[in-house]
C-alpha positions as CSV (number, residue, x, y, z in Angstrom):
1,M,-52.8,-31.0,-7.1
2,S,-49.5,-29.1,-6.6
3,Q,-46.9,-29.3,-9.3
4,Q,-43.2,-29.8,-8.5
5,T,-40.7,-27.5,-10.0
6,E,-38.2,-29.4,-12.2
7,T,-34.6,-29.0,-11.1
8,I,-32.8,-30.7,-14.0
9,G,-30.3,-29.0,-16.2
10,W,-28.1,-25.9,-15.8
11,T,-29.0,-22.5,-14.3
12,R,-28.2,-19.5,-16.4
13,E,-25.0,-18.9,-14.5
14,E,-24.0,-22.5,-15.0
15,M,-24.7,-22.2,-18.7
16,A,-22.4,-19.2,-18.9
17,R,-19.7,-21.0,-17.0
18,R,-20.0,-24.0,-19.3
19,L,-19.8,-21.9,-22.4
20,A,-16.7,-20.0,-21.2
21,Q,-14.9,-23.4,-20.9
22,D,-15.1,-23.6,-24.7
23,I,-13.7,-20.2,-25.5
24,P,-10.0,-20.4,-26.6
25,N,-7.4,-18.4,-24.8
26,G,-6.8,-15.0,-26.2
27,S,-10.2,-14.8,-28.1
28,Y,-11.9,-11.5,-29.0
29,V,-15.5,-12.1,-28.0
30,N,-18.7,-10.1,-28.4
31,L,-21.5,-10.8,-25.9
32,G,-25.1,-10.2,-26.9
33,I,-27.8,-8.6,-24.8
34,G,-29.5,-10.7,-22.2
35,I,-28.2,-13.9,-20.7
36,P,-25.0,-14.0,-22.9
37,E,-23.8,-11.0,-20.8
38,L,-23.4,-13.5,-17.9
39,V,-20.4,-15.1,-19.7
40,A,-18.3,-12.0,-18.8
41,R,-18.3,-13.3,-15.2
42,F,-16.5,-16.5,-16.1
43,V,-12.9,-16.7,-17.4
44,P,-11.3,-20.1,-16.8
45,E,-8.0,-20.0,-14.9
46,G,-5.0,-19.5,-17.1
47,R,-7.0,-17.9,-19.9
48,T,-7.5,-14.4,-21.1
49,F,-10.6,-13.2,-23.1
50,I,-11.0,-9.8,-24.6
51,Y,-14.7,-8.9,-24.5
52,H,-16.1,-6.4,-27.0
53,T,-19.3,-4.4,-27.0
54,E,-20.5,-2.8,-30.2
55,N,-21.1,0.6,-28.6
56,G,-17.3,1.1,-28.4
57,L,-15.4,-0.8,-25.7
58,L,-12.8,-3.5,-26.0
59,G,-11.7,-5.1,-22.7
60,M,-15.1,-5.1,-21.1
61,G,-15.4,-6.6,-17.6
62,P,-18.4,-8.0,-15.8
63,S,-21.2,-5.9,-14.4
64,P,-20.4,-4.2,-11.1
65,E,-22.2,-4.7,-7.9
66,E,-25.6,-3.0,-7.7
67,G,-25.3,0.7,-7.3
68,A,-21.5,0.7,-7.9
69,G,-21.5,1.3,-11.6
70,D,-20.3,4.3,-13.6
71,P,-23.3,5.8,-15.4
72,E,-21.2,6.5,-18.4
73,L,-19.7,3.0,-18.7
74,I,-22.4,0.7,-20.2
75,N,-22.6,-2.0,-22.8
76,A,-24.9,-2.2,-25.9
77,G,-27.8,-3.3,-23.7
78,K,-27.4,-0.2,-21.5
79,R,-26.2,-2.3,-18.6
80,H,-23.4,-1.0,-16.4
81,V,-20.2,-2.8,-17.0
82,T,-16.6,-2.5,-15.9
83,A,-13.4,-2.0,-17.9
84,N,-10.4,-4.4,-17.5
85,P,-6.8,-3.0,-17.4
86,G,-5.8,-2.0,-20.9
87,A,-9.3,-1.5,-22.1
88,A,-9.9,0.7,-25.1
89,Y,-12.7,3.1,-26.0
90,F,-13.6,4.0,-29.6
91,H,-16.3,5.4,-31.9
92,H,-19.4,3.3,-32.6
93,A,-18.5,3.2,-36.3
94,D,-15.0,1.9,-35.5
95,S,-16.6,-0.8,-33.4
96,F,-18.7,-2.0,-36.4
97,A,-15.6,-1.8,-38.6
98,M,-14.0,-4.4,-36.3
99,I,-17.1,-6.6,-36.6
100,R,-17.5,-6.3,-40.3
101,G,-13.8,-6.7,-40.9
102,G,-13.7,-10.1,-39.4
103,H,-11.5,-9.1,-36.4
104,L,-13.7,-10.8,-33.7
105,D,-13.3,-14.5,-33.0
106,L,-16.6,-15.3,-31.4
107,S,-20.1,-13.9,-30.8
108,V,-22.4,-15.2,-28.1
109,L,-26.0,-14.4,-28.8
110,G,-29.4,-15.2,-27.5
111,A,-32.1,-16.7,-29.7
112,M,-35.8,-16.9,-30.3
113,Q,-35.3,-19.8,-32.7
114,V,-32.4,-21.8,-34.2
115,S,-33.0,-24.1,-37.1
116,S,-31.3,-27.5,-37.7
117,T,-29.3,-25.9,-40.5
118,G,-28.0,-23.1,-38.2
119,D,-30.4,-20.3,-39.2
120,L,-30.8,-17.8,-36.4
121,A,-33.9,-15.7,-35.4
122,N,-33.2,-13.5,-32.4
123,W,-34.6,-10.1,-32.9
124,S,-38.4,-10.2,-33.7
125,T,-41.4,-12.4,-33.7
126,G,-42.7,-10.5,-36.7
127,K,-45.9,-9.6,-34.9
128,P,-47.4,-6.1,-34.9
129,G,-45.7,-4.0,-32.2
130,A,-42.5,-6.2,-32.2
131,I,-39.0,-4.8,-32.0
132,P,-38.7,-2.6,-35.1
133,A,-35.0,-3.2,-36.0
134,V,-32.4,-5.9,-35.7
135,G,-29.6,-3.7,-34.3
136,G,-26.1,-5.1,-34.6
137,A,-27.0,-8.8,-34.6
138,M,-26.9,-9.1,-38.5
139,D,-23.4,-7.6,-38.6
140,L,-22.2,-9.9,-35.8
141,V,-23.4,-13.1,-37.4
142,A,-22.0,-12.1,-40.8
143,G,-18.7,-10.7,-39.6
144,V,-17.6,-12.8,-36.6
145,K,-15.7,-16.1,-37.2
146,Q,-17.9,-18.3,-34.9
147,V,-21.3,-17.9,-33.4
148,F,-22.5,-19.5,-30.1
149,V,-26.1,-19.3,-29.0
150,M,-26.9,-19.2,-25.3
151,T,-30.6,-19.7,-24.6
152,Q,-33.3,-21.5,-22.6
153,H,-34.2,-24.6,-24.5
154,C,-37.9,-23.7,-24.6
155,T,-40.0,-20.5,-24.4
156,K,-41.9,-19.6,-21.2
157,T,-44.9,-21.3,-22.7
158,G,-43.0,-24.5,-23.5
159,D,-42.5,-24.1,-27.2
160,P,-39.2,-25.4,-28.5
161,K,-36.6,-22.8,-29.6
162,L,-34.6,-25.4,-31.6
163,V,-36.7,-26.2,-34.7
164,D,-36.6,-27.7,-38.2
165,A,-37.1,-24.2,-39.8
166,C,-37.4,-20.8,-38.2
167,T,-40.8,-19.1,-38.5
168,Y,-39.6,-15.7,-37.2
169,P,-37.7,-13.2,-39.2
170,L,-34.1,-14.3,-39.7
171,T,-31.0,-12.7,-38.3
172,G,-28.8,-14.9,-40.5
173,R,-28.8,-18.1,-42.5
174,G,-26.5,-21.0,-41.5
175,V,-24.6,-19.0,-39.0
176,V,-24.9,-20.8,-35.7
177,D,-22.1,-23.2,-34.8
178,R,-23.1,-24.3,-31.3
179,I,-26.0,-24.0,-28.8
180,Y,-25.8,-23.9,-25.0
181,S,-29.2,-24.4,-23.4
182,D,-30.3,-25.2,-19.9
183,L,-30.6,-28.9,-21.0
184,A,-27.7,-29.6,-23.3
185,V,-24.8,-28.4,-25.5
186,I,-25.6,-29.0,-29.1
187,D,-23.6,-28.6,-32.3
188,V,-25.1,-27.6,-35.6
189,T,-23.8,-30.1,-38.2
190,K,-24.5,-30.9,-41.8
191,E,-26.7,-33.8,-40.5
192,G,-28.6,-31.5,-38.1
193,F,-28.5,-31.0,-34.3
194,R,-26.0,-33.2,-32.5
195,V,-26.0,-33.4,-28.7
196,I,-22.5,-33.3,-27.4
197,E,-23.2,-32.9,-23.7
198,L,-26.3,-33.3,-21.5
199,G,-27.0,-31.1,-18.5
200,P,-27.2,-32.5,-14.9
201,G,-30.1,-34.8,-14.5
202,V,-31.0,-34.6,-18.2
203,D,-31.3,-37.6,-20.5
204,F,-31.4,-37.7,-24.3
205,G,-35.1,-38.4,-24.5
206,T,-35.9,-35.3,-22.4
207,V,-34.0,-33.1,-24.8
208,Q,-35.6,-34.7,-27.8
209,E,-39.1,-34.2,-26.4
210,R,-38.4,-30.5,-26.0
211,T,-36.8,-30.0,-29.4
212,G,-38.7,-29.3,-32.6
213,A,-36.3,-31.2,-34.8
214,P,-34.5,-34.6,-34.8
215,L,-31.5,-34.9,-32.6
216,L,-28.4,-37.0,-33.1
217,P,-26.5,-38.4,-30.1
218,A,-22.8,-37.6,-29.8
219,G,-21.6,-41.0,-31.0
220,D,-23.8,-41.0,-34.1
221,Q,-21.7,-39.8,-37.0
222,G,-24.4,-40.6,-39.6
């Protein structure tokens, strides 16, 4: 029997566009490697965002068309990017001084797991042969004022990424403020995960079935 592909929820580009709607005008924003990079494509009309990449660029623009990039202009994930008018280049150490000094307003990161108390695991599964180092993610979650996670709601094998407690090595404890998945926008609150918006064609029960922790609806203030 053939299986139909589900078409509910947001695409990755739609997730990025939705997240961009919640970034305040004038924010200094670091975009993590992977699908968070897509956010650079979307700036709502009337707003200005200053995108930062930890290898030393402030004023990063979106990735150029295929084959049109400058080989010396890349982000921390080694992806070709563009530079907006007024962009600044600086030493790697100065970039981390900005992060650790609390000068960035928001970091958008991917995730392997997020716990109901806002713990983030986004760099390693802990298995032999896994990524050997965390990179700049620990600095970002410790030094940036607010952390948004952008991720698929489940792994490729269907396991939930939103869980009661992380089982992978942590990037930071209690650092995540909001999660943007293909199924919903979810706040991390003192009471746990609270769904504040559902993706197209998605109902609350579907999100709960695919989440490894209890969810609260938007109107339930506990």
